N, C-alpha and C positions, 0 to 999 in steps of 0.2 A: 428353112430357118438356119441350118448349119452353114449354108452358103454365105451367110453374112459374117461368119466368124473366121478369123485368120489367125495363123501363128506367124509372128514376125520374128526373124532371126537377127541378132545383132551381136557382133563380137566386141569385146572390150579388153583393154590392156591388162586389167587386174580386177580382183574382187571388189576393191573399194570403189572404183569407177562404175563397175557393173551394179553394185548395190545402190549407189547414188541415183543412177539412171532408173533402175527398177523402182525404187521408192518414189521418185518423182512421177513416173508414168502411172503407177497405181494411185498415188495420192491425188493426182490431177484427173483421174477418171479416164485416162487414155488407154489403160490396160486393166483387165480384171485381175490378172495374175502374171507374174514374171518368175520363171525358174532360172536360176543361175547355175550353170554347169562349169565347174572348174576343170583345169587340167587338159584343155585341148591345145593342140598345136596347129597353127595355120601356116600353110605354105602358099604364097601368092606372088604374083608379079606386080611390082610397084616401081614406076619410073624406070622401066627397062631392066630391072634386076629382080631375081628371085629372092624373096624374103622368107624367113622362117621365124615365127614368134610364138611364145606361149601366150595364150589368151583365155578369156572366160567367155562362154557363150550364153546369151540371154535368149530364152524362149518366151516370147511375149504374146499373151492371149488378148486379142482385141477384135474389133469389127472393121469391116470395109469402110464404114462411115467415119471412123476415128483415125484411120491410117494416115491421111495427109497431115493432120495435126500432130500425131505421134511421131511421124518422120521428121517434121520440123522441130519438134522438141528434142529429139535425139541429136539432131544437128547442133542445136544450141548447147547441149550438155556434154557432148562427146569431145574428147581431146584430139581424135584423129582428124586429119584434113578431109578424109573421105570415109565416114563411118559406114559400115555395112548395115543396111536395113533391107531385108528381103522377106516378102510376105507370101505365104502359101495358104490357099483356102483349105478350110476344114470340111471334109466331105461327109462326115458323120460323127457320132459320139453320143454320149448319154444325153438325152434331151434336156434333162434338168440342168446339167452342167452348161450346155450350149446356151440355154435361156439365162443362166446366171451371168455368163460372159456378156451377153447382150444387155442385161439389166445394169450391170456394173459400169459399162462403158456408155450408157445412154447419157446424153448431155443433161437430161432431166434428173439423173440419179443424185 
């Protein structure tokens, strides 16, 4: 059961953008919960140059079945040319919480 649940990571330029994306994903049933972590610094290579930016990190709780639609929605809402969406499987956790994520993101919910 927990193998169906994912945590998707997404960086955003600021809290306002992160909040809008988080609310859309939860409101549309693509995520059960999104945690917004402020105060991160991202160092990355973009168009041949090393960049350093203050960002906000979203921890998005979703399921494998909803990931394609979630990824598409992030692309629509995100201001970056290439937004980060990386999903990692959840290997365990409180069974009731895992079931809650599955229930909240079910297309029938």
